[in-house]
Backbone as numpy.savetxt, mean C-alpha at the origin, in Angstrom:
# Nx Ny Nz CAx CAy CAz Cx Cy Cz
0.75 -5.19 54.58 -0.07 -4.01 54.58 0.80 -2.76 54.58
1.85 -2.78 55.38 2.75 -1.62 55.45 3.43 -1.39 54.11
3.72 -2.50 53.43 4.37 -2.38 52.12 3.46 -1.66 51.13
2.18 -2.01 51.13 1.23 -1.38 50.21 1.08 0.10 50.52
1.00 0.45 51.78 0.86 1.86 52.16 2.12 2.62 51.74
3.29 1.99 51.95 4.54 2.65 51.61 4.63 2.88 50.10
4.25 1.90 49.27 4.33 2.07 47.82 3.32 3.09 47.32
2.14 3.09 47.88 1.12 4.04 47.43 1.45 5.45 47.87
1.84 5.63 49.10 2.11 6.96 49.63 3.52 7.41 49.24
4.44 6.46 49.12 5.83 6.80 48.83 5.99 7.46 47.47
5.33 6.93 46.46 5.46 7.52 45.12 4.81 8.90 45.08
3.69 9.04 45.78 3.04 10.36 45.81 3.88 11.34 46.60
4.53 10.87 47.63 5.38 11.74 48.43 6.60 12.18 47.64
7.17 11.28 46.85 8.31 11.63 46.01 7.90 12.67 44.97
6.74 12.50 44.37 6.24 13.48 43.40 6.03 14.84 44.07
5.51 14.82 45.25 5.23 16.06 45.97 6.53 16.78 46.34
7.49 16.05 46.84 8.77 16.68 47.21 9.54 17.11 45.98
9.38 16.39 44.86 10.04 16.79 43.61 9.50 18.11 43.11
8.21 18.34 43.27 7.63 19.60 42.80 8.00 20.75 43.72
8.30 20.48 44.96 8.70 21.53 45.88 10.14 21.97 45.69
10.96 21.12 45.08 12.38 21.46 44.93 12.58 22.58 43.93
11.61 22.88 43.11 11.70 24.02 42.19 12.43 23.68 40.89
12.67 22.42 40.63 13.28 22.02 39.37 14.77 22.24 39.33
15.46 22.18 40.46 16.91 22.40 40.48 17.65 21.21 39.91
17.07 20.04 39.90 17.76 18.84 39.45 17.39 18.50 38.00
17.18 19.49 37.18 16.80 19.24 35.79 17.92 18.53 35.03
19.17 18.83 35.35 20.30 18.19 34.68 20.40 16.72 35.03
19.92 16.29 36.14 19.99 14.91 36.55 18.82 14.09 36.01
17.94 14.70 35.23 16.77 14.01 34.71 17.15 12.85 33.81
18.17 13.04 32.95 18.61 11.97 32.07 19.24 10.84 32.87
20.03 11.20 33.86 20.69 10.19 34.67 19.65 9.37 35.42
18.68 10.04 35.97 17.67 9.30 36.72 16.85 8.42 35.78
16.58 8.89 34.56 15.83 8.08 33.61 16.66 6.86 33.20
17.95 7.05 32.99 18.82 5.94 32.64 18.92 4.96 33.80
19.04 5.49 34.99 19.13 4.62 36.15 17.81 3.91 36.40
16.72 4.57 36.12 15.41 3.95 36.29 15.25 2.78 35.33
15.85 2.90 34.14 15.79 1.81 33.16 16.80 0.71 33.47
17.69 0.95 34.42 18.70 -0.03 34.78 19.86 -0.03 33.81
20.18 1.12 33.23 21.23 1.23 32.23 22.21 2.31 32.65
23.39 2.24 32.04 24.33 3.33 32.24 23.92 4.48 31.32
24.55 5.62 31.48 24.20 6.79 30.68 24.46 6.53 29.19
25.59 5.87 28.86 25.92 5.59 27.46 24.91 4.62 26.84
24.54 3.58 27.60 23.55 2.63 27.11 22.21 3.30 26.88
21.85 4.19 27.77 20.58 4.90 27.65 20.58 5.80 26.41
21.69 6.49 26.16 21.78 7.34 24.97 21.71 6.50 23.70
22.39 5.35 23.71 22.33 4.45 22.55 20.91 3.93 22.34
20.25 3.62 23.43 18.86 3.16 23.37 17.96 4.24 22.78
18.13 5.47 23.23 17.34 6.58 22.70 17.62 6.79 21.22
18.88 6.64 20.82 19.26 6.79 19.41 18.59 5.71 18.57
18.55 4.48 19.07 17.89 3.39 18.36 16.40 3.65 18.23
15.80 4.16 19.29 14.37 4.48 19.22 14.08 5.50 18.14
14.91 6.52 18.05 14.72 7.57 17.05 14.89 6.98 15.65
15.91 6.13 15.46 16.13 5.52 14.14 14.96 4.62 13.75
14.46 3.84 14.70 13.32 2.97 14.41 12.08 3.78 14.06
11.88 4.89 14.75 10.73 5.75 14.45 10.86 6.35 13.06
12.06 6.77 12.69 12.26 7.32 11.36 12.01 6.25 10.29
12.46 5.03 10.54 12.24 3.95 9.60 10.76 3.64 9.45
10.03 3.60 10.56 8.58 3.37 10.50 7.88 4.49 9.73
8.33 5.73 9.97 7.72 6.86 9.27 7.95 6.77 7.76
9.16 6.38 7.35 9.42 6.26 5.91 8.60 5.13 5.30
8.45 4.02 6.02 7.62 2.93 5.52 6.16 3.35 5.42
5.70 4.10 6.41 4.33 4.58 6.39 4.10 5.53 5.21
5.06 6.42 4.99 4.96 7.35 3.86 4.96 6.58 2.55
5.78 5.54 2.47 5.84 4.72 1.25 4.49 4.04 1.01
3.89 3.48 2.05 2.59 2.83 1.90 1.51 3.82 1.49
1.53 5.01 2.11 0.55 6.03 1.74 0.70 6.41 0.27
1.93 6.53 -0.18 2.17 6.89 -1.58 1.72 5.77 -2.51
1.94 4.51 -2.12 1.47 3.40 -2.95 -0.05 3.41 -3.07
-0.71 3.67 -1.96 -2.18 3.75 -2.01 -2.64 4.92 -2.88
-1.95 6.04 -2.76 -2.29 7.21 -3.57 -2.08 6.91 -5.05
-1.02 6.16 -5.36 -0.76 5.80 -6.74 -1.86 4.90 -7.27
-2.31 3.97 -6.45 -3.40 3.09 -6.85 -4.68 3.88 -7.09
-4.97 4.81 -6.18 -6.17 5.64 -6.35 -6.08 6.48 -7.62
-4.91 7.05 -7.88 -4.76 7.87 -9.08 -4.88 7.01 -10.34
-4.39 5.76 -10.25 -4.54 4.85 -11.39 -6.02 4.62 -11.70
-6.81 4.35 -10.66 -8.23 4.12 -10.88 -8.94 5.39 -11.32
-8.47 6.54 -10.84 -9.08 7.79 -11.31 -8.82 7.99 -12.80
-7.61 7.67 -13.23 -7.30 7.77 -14.66 -8.12 6.77 -15.46
-8.22 5.57 -14.92 -8.92 4.51 -15.63 -10.39 4.85 -15.83
-11.02 5.37 -14.80 -12.45 5.67 -14.88 -12.72 7.15 -15.18
-11.69 7.86 -15.57 -11.79 9.27 -15.97 -12.45 10.13 -14.90
-11.99 9.96 -13.66 -12.47 10.77 -12.55 -11.53 11.94 -12.34
-11.98 13.00 -11.68 -11.08 14.14 -11.45 -9.91 13.74 -10.54
-8.77 14.36 -10.81 -7.56 14.05 -10.04 -7.61 14.71 -8.68
-6.89 14.10 -7.74 -6.82 14.60 -6.38 -5.40 15.11 -6.13
-5.28 16.34 -5.71 -3.96 16.94 -5.51 -3.22 16.32 -4.33
-3.95 15.89 -3.30 -3.26 15.30 -2.15 -2.60 13.99 -2.52
-3.25 13.21 -3.39 -2.63 11.96 -3.84 -1.35 12.25 -4.62
-1.40 13.24 -5.48 -0.21 13.58 -6.27 0.91 14.08 -5.37
0.58 14.84 -4.33 1.62 15.33 -3.42 2.21 14.18 -2.60
1.39 13.20 -2.23 1.91 12.05 -1.50 2.85 11.22 -2.37
2.53 11.11 -3.65 3.41 10.39 -4.56 4.73 11.12 -4.72
4.68 12.44 -4.81 5.91 13.22 -4.94 6.74 13.17 -3.67
6.10 13.12 -2.50 6.84 13.05 -1.24 7.61 11.74 -1.12
7.09 10.68 -1.70 7.75 9.37 -1.63 8.95 9.31 -2.55
9.09 10.21 -3.48 10.26 10.27 -4.33 10.08 9.60 -5.67
8.92 9.07 -5.96 8.67 8.51 -7.27 9.20 7.09 -7.46
9.78 6.47 -6.43 10.28 5.10 -6.53 9.19 4.13 -6.13
8.04 4.29 -6.71 6.89 3.49 -6.29 6.60 2.38 -7.27
6.22 1.26 -6.72 5.72 0.15 -7.50 4.49 -0.38 -6.79
3.55 -0.80 -7.59 2.38 -1.41 -6.99 2.77 -2.77 -6.46
2.19 -3.19 -5.36 2.44 -4.56 -4.90 2.04 -5.56 -5.98
2.72 -6.69 -6.01 2.50 -7.66 -7.09 1.06 -8.12 -7.17
0.44 -8.35 -6.02 -0.94 -8.83 -6.02 -1.87 -7.79 -6.66
-1.66 -6.53 -6.31 -2.50 -5.48 -6.88 -2.23 -5.32 -8.37
-0.98 -5.41 -8.76 -0.65 -5.30 -10.18 -1.32 -6.42 -10.97
-1.32 -7.64 -10.41 -2.00 -8.76 -11.07 -3.49 -8.50 -11.20
-4.09 -8.00 -10.11 -5.53 -7.72 -10.14 -5.86 -6.69 -11.20
-5.06 -5.64 -11.28 -5.31 -4.60 -12.26 -5.15 -5.15 -13.67
-4.12 -5.96 -13.87 -3.89 -6.56 -15.18 -5.05 -7.45 -15.59
-5.55 -8.26 -14.65 -6.69 -9.12 -14.94 -7.93 -8.30 -15.26
-8.13 -7.22 -14.52 -9.29 -6.36 -14.79 -9.21 -5.74 -16.17
-8.03 -5.29 -16.56 -7.90 -4.68 -17.88 -8.09 -5.71 -18.98
-7.61 -6.95 -18.75 -7.83 -8.00 -19.75 -9.31 -8.31 -19.89
-10.01 -8.39 -18.77 -11.45 -8.65 -18.82 -12.19 -7.53 -19.54
-11.80 -6.30 -19.28 -12.45 -5.17 -19.95 -12.16 -5.17 -21.44
-10.93 -5.52 -21.81 -10.59 -5.58 -23.23 -11.40 -6.66 -23.93
-11.60 -7.80 -23.24 -12.41 -8.87 -23.82 -13.86 -8.43 -24.00
-14.37 -7.71 -23.00 -15.76 -7.25 -23.09 -15.94 -6.20 -24.18
-14.95 -5.38 -24.39 -15.08 -4.33 -25.38 -14.80 -4.82 -26.79
-14.16 -5.97 -26.94 -13.88 -6.49 -28.28 -15.18 -7.02 -28.91
-15.13 -7.25 -30.20 -16.31 -7.73 -30.92 -16.70 -9.12 -30.42
-15.70 -9.98 -30.23 -16.02 -11.33 -29.75 -16.58 -11.29 -28.33
-16.08 -10.38 -27.53 -16.60 -10.23 -26.18 -18.05 -9.79 -26.19
-18.39 -8.90 -27.10 -19.78 -8.47 -27.23 -20.67 -9.60 -27.74
-20.13 -10.38 -28.69 -20.91 -11.51 -29.20 -21.13 -12.56 -28.12
-20.13 -12.78 -27.30 -20.24 -13.80 -26.24 -21.30 -13.42 -25.21
-21.51 -12.14 -25.05 -22.50 -11.71 -24.06 -23.93 -11.81 -24.57
-24.11 -12.03 -25.87 -25.45 -12.17 -26.43 -26.03 -13.53 -26.03
-27.29 -13.53 -25.58 -27.90 -14.81 -25.19 -28.26 -15.64 -26.42
-28.13 -16.95 -26.29 -28.55 -17.85 -27.36 -27.57 -17.92 -28.51
-26.35 -17.45 -28.33 -25.37 -17.48 -29.41 -24.25 -18.42 -29.02
-23.98 -19.40 -29.85 -22.93 -20.37 -29.58 -21.71 -20.00 -30.42
-20.67 -19.54 -29.75 -19.46 -19.11 -30.46 -18.74 -20.29 -31.10
-18.82 -21.45 -30.50 -18.14 -22.63 -31.07 -18.69 -22.98 -32.44
-20.01 -23.01 -32.53 -20.63 -23.35 -33.81 -20.39 -22.24 -34.83
-20.41 -21.00 -34.37 -20.14 -19.87 -35.27 -18.72 -19.94 -35.82
-17.79 -20.31 -34.97 -16.40 -20.44 -35.39 -16.25 -21.57 -36.40
-16.90 -22.70 -36.13 -16.84 -23.83 -37.05 -17.41 -23.45 -38.42
-18.53 -22.74 -38.43 -19.14 -22.31 -39.69 -18.22 -21.37 -40.45
-17.57 -20.45 -39.73 -16.67 -19.51 -40.39 -15.47 -20.24 -40.98
-14.92 -21.21 -40.28 -13.78 -21.96 -40.81 -14.20 -22.80 -42.01
-15.39 -23.38 -41.96 -15.88 -24.17 -43.10 -16.07 -23.28 -44.32
-16.59 -22.09 -44.11 -16.79 -21.14 -45.21 -15.45 -20.73 -45.81
-14.46 -20.47 -44.97 -13.13 -20.13 -45.47 -12.53 -21.28 -46.27
-12.72 -22.50 -45.78 -12.22 -23.67 -46.51 -12.87 -23.78 -47.88
-14.19 -23.55 -47.95 -14.91 -23.60 -49.23 -14.43 -22.51 -50.18
-14.16 -21.32 -49.64 -13.67 -20.24 -50.49 -12.30 -20.56 -51.05
-11.44 -21.15 -50.28 -10.10 -21.52 -50.75 -10.19 -22.57 -51.85
-11.08 -23.55 -51.66 -11.24 -24.60 -52.67 -11.79 -24.02 -53.96
-12.77 -23.14 -53.87 -13.35 -22.55 -55.08 -12.34 -21.62 -55.75
-11.45 -20.98 -54.97 -10.43 -20.12 -55.57 -9.40 -20.95 -56.31
-9.11 -22.15 -55.83 -8.16 -23.02 -56.51 -8.75 -23.55 -57.82
-10.07 -23.77 -57.87 -10.72 -24.30 -59.05 -10.93 -23.21 -60.10
-10.88 -21.97 -59.71 -11.14 -20.88 -60.62 -10.02 -20.79 -61.66
-10.38 -20.75 -62.96 -9.42 -20.74 -64.04 -8.97 -19.33 -64.41
-9.72 -18.34 -64.02 -9.38 -16.97 -64.38 -8.17 -16.51 -63.57
-8.09 -16.86 -62.37 -6.98 -16.43 -61.53 -5.86 -17.34 -61.77
């Protein structure tokens, strides 16, 4: 019981006495933080340096991902002829232009464009018509071509 009272009141008492000192020990703040972490001053500084480097690396990765998403959005805006967004273009420029779409997204976009090209082609339009068998149509066209070649060979004028 005494231990619990000491821990609860002790930390509050330390905070209270620290605020009464008027901030004279500001220079010892780093030392106390390093000691609180159980490290020497040099280890603590190295640890802080690593934290800063890791944060910078995470920030660059985050910026890269944002730019990739912006590039994807701008691609779809171009594809569907939608108005451009200036924030997306600025995010792409901030990333430095070394952007590539992830492979999975690039595959999806490629498949979508192939499907659209098939739909817009004449055969794609014919395939969408109900009651039309492309196999039989193809066979008839090949048979007609074969007949034309045979009749051209029999022709004496040519």
